[in-house]
C-alpha positions in Angstrom: 3.7 11.6 -18.6 7.2 12.9 -18.1 9.5 12.3 -21.1 12.1 10.6 -18.8 9.5 8.2 -17.3 10.1 4.5 -18.5 6.6 3.2 -19.1 6.2 -0.2 -20.9 4.0 -0.1 -24.0 2.2 -3.1 -22.4 1.2 -1.1 -19.3 -2.3 0.3 -19.0 -2.5 3.8 -17.7 -5.9 5.3 -16.8 -6.9 8.7 -18.1 -5.8 11.7 -16.1 -2.9 9.8 -14.5 0.6 11.4 -14.2 3.8 9.5 -14.2 6.8 11.7 -13.2 10.5 11.9 -14.0 12.5 8.7 -13.7 9.5 6.5 -12.7 9.4 3.0 -14.1 6.1 1.2 -14.9 6.6 -2.4 -16.0 4.8 -4.7 -18.4 1.1 -5.5 -17.8 1.0 -3.0 -14.9 -2.5 -1.4 -14.6 -2.8 2.1 -13.1 -6.3 3.5 -12.7 -7.7 6.9 -13.6 -6.4 10.1 -11.9 -3.3 8.5 -10.3 0.0 10.0 -9.6 3.3 8.1 -9.8 6.1 10.2 -8.3 9.7 10.7 -9.3 11.8 7.5 -9.3 9.0 5.2 -8.2 9.0 1.6 -9.5 5.8 -0.2 -10.4 6.4 -3.9 -11.0 5.1 -6.3 -13.7 1.4 -6.9 -13.5 0.9 -4.6 -10.4 -2.7 -3.3 -10.2 -3.4 0.2 -8.8 -6.9 1.5 -8.3 -8.1 5.0 -9.4 -7.2 8.1 -7.5 -4.2 6.6 -5.9 -0.8 8.4 -5.2 2.5 6.6 -5.3 5.1 9.1 -3.9 8.7 9.5 -4.9 11.0 6.5 -4.9 8.4 4.1 -3.7 9.0 0.4 -4.7 5.8 -1.5 -5.5 6.9 -5.0 -6.5 4.7 -7.5 -8.2 2.2 -9.0 -7.6 0.9 -6.1 -5.4 -2.7 -5.1 -5.7 -3.7 -1.6 -4.5 -7.4 -0.5 -4.1 -8.8 2.9 -5.0 -7.6 6.0 -3.3 -4.5 4.4 -1.8 -1.6 6.6 -0.6 1.9 5.2 -0.8 4.4 7.5 0.9 8.0 8.4 -0.2 10.4 5.5 -0.3 7.8 2.9 0.8 8.7 -0.7 -0.1 6.1 -3.4 -0.8 8.2 -6.7 -0.9 7.4 -9.9 -2.8 9.8 -12.6 -1.5 9.2 -14.2 1.9 12.6 -15.9 1.9 15.0 -13.8 -0.3 18.3 -15.2 -1.5 20.4 -14.2 -4.4 21.6 -17.7 -4.9 20.3 -21.3 -4.7 21.6 -23.6 -2.0 24.2 -24.8 -4.4 25.5 -21.2 -4.9 24.1 -20.6 -8.4 22.5 -17.3 -9.2 18.7 -17.5 -8.7 16.5 -16.9 -11.8 12.8 -16.0 -11.9 11.9 -19.8 -12.0 13.7 -20.3 -8.6 11.1 -18.6 -6.5 7.4 -17.7 -6.4 6.5 -14.0 -5.9 4.0 -13.2 -3.1 2.2 -9.9 -2.9 1.0 -7.1 -0.7 -2.7 -6.3 -1.0 -3.9 -2.8 0.1 -7.5 -2.0 0.6 -9.4 1.2 -0.6 -8.4 4.4 1.1 -5.5 3.0 3.1 -2.3 5.1 3.6 1.3 3.8 4.0 3.7 6.4 5.5 7.1 7.3 4.3 9.8 4.6 4.4 7.4 2.0 5.7 8.0 -1.6 4.6 5.2 -4.1 4.0 6.7 -7.7 4.0 4.7 -10.0 1.7 2.4 -11.8 1.9 0.4 -9.3 3.9 -3.0 -7.4 3.6 -3.5 -3.8 4.7 -7.2 -3.2 5.4 -9.4 -0.5 4.0 -8.8 3.0 5.4 -6.0 1.7 7.6 -2.9 3.8 8.2 0.7 2.5 8.5 2.9 5.0 10.2 6.1 6.3 8.7 9.0 3.8 9.2 6.8 0.9 10.3 7.5 -2.7 9.3 4.3 -4.6 8.6 4.7 -8.4 8.9 1.1 -9.4 9.6 -2.3 -8.4 8.3 -3.7 -5.0 9.3 -7.4 -4.7 10.0 -9.6 -2.1 8.3 -9.3 1.4 10.0 -6.3 0.3 12.1 -3.5 2.7 12.9 -0.2 0.7 13.2 3.3 1.9 14.2 6.7 0.4 15.0 8.9 -2.5 14.2 7.2 -4.9 13.9 4.0 -2.8 13.4 1.4 -3.1 16.1 -2.0 -1.5 16.3 -2.1 1.6 18.6 -5.5 3.0 17.6 -8.1 3.4 15.0 -8.5 5.9 12.1 -11.6 7.0 10.2 -11.9 7.8 6.5 -10.5 11.3 7.1 -7.3 9.7 8.3 -7.2 11.2 11.8 -7.1 9.1 14.9 -10.6 8.3 16.3 -11.7 9.3 19.8 -13.2 6.6 22.0 -16.6 8.1 23.0 -18.0 5.0 24.8 -17.3 1.3 25.2 -16.6 0.1 21.6 -17.7 3.4 20.2 -15.2 5.6 18.3 -15.9 9.0 16.8 -14.0 11.0 14.1 -13.1 14.4 15.5 -13.1 15.8 11.9 -16.2 14.4 10.3 -18.3 13.3 13.4 -18.7 9.8 11.9 -19.2 7.0 14.4 -17.5 3.6 14.2 -18.2 0.5 16.2 -15.5 -1.9 17.5 -16.4 -5.6 17.7 -13.9 -8.4 18.3 -10.9 -6.4 17.2 -12.5 -5.0 14.1 -13.9 -1.6 13.4 -16.8 -0.6 11.0 -18.7 2.6 10.2 -22.0 2.7 12.1 -25.0 2.0 9.9 -27.5 4.8 10.0 
């Protein structure tokens, strides 16, 4: 842990994890084993991050986000927590924590969120999905989906290796890197059982 990192004594950090310069990890945050939290990243109160995940420089992971194992959060990604943000109440008074209810982003195992993407809570990113750099996610993303744009829309599928899959037959998708075959049914993709 870098000496300049601000890590709450109430946070739980798994063995082998690194927290770099100027990162802040808040109270009750849970970071799994072998994770990397980059320079200037923010991990909110009670956020849960699975093992072998990477949170890159200046990412903002607001509570109550839950990240699975092996999740990649790119530089300057934002995971929001307020559906209708306002600094003040309708009467003009400064809002306090009791004036709103935080909602979170959930990210499945192996998913990747590209640099400067924003995930607007509440939203779920499926397992092994990829959100392209700069995308704005406003609705749930299926497992293995590749989404791009503002608002984000699915433009393809990705396998566990992270590369776009090739359609090798009707509803049959193959990873050019691993050779794994995936089957598409009703807008969802799953690894073929062998």
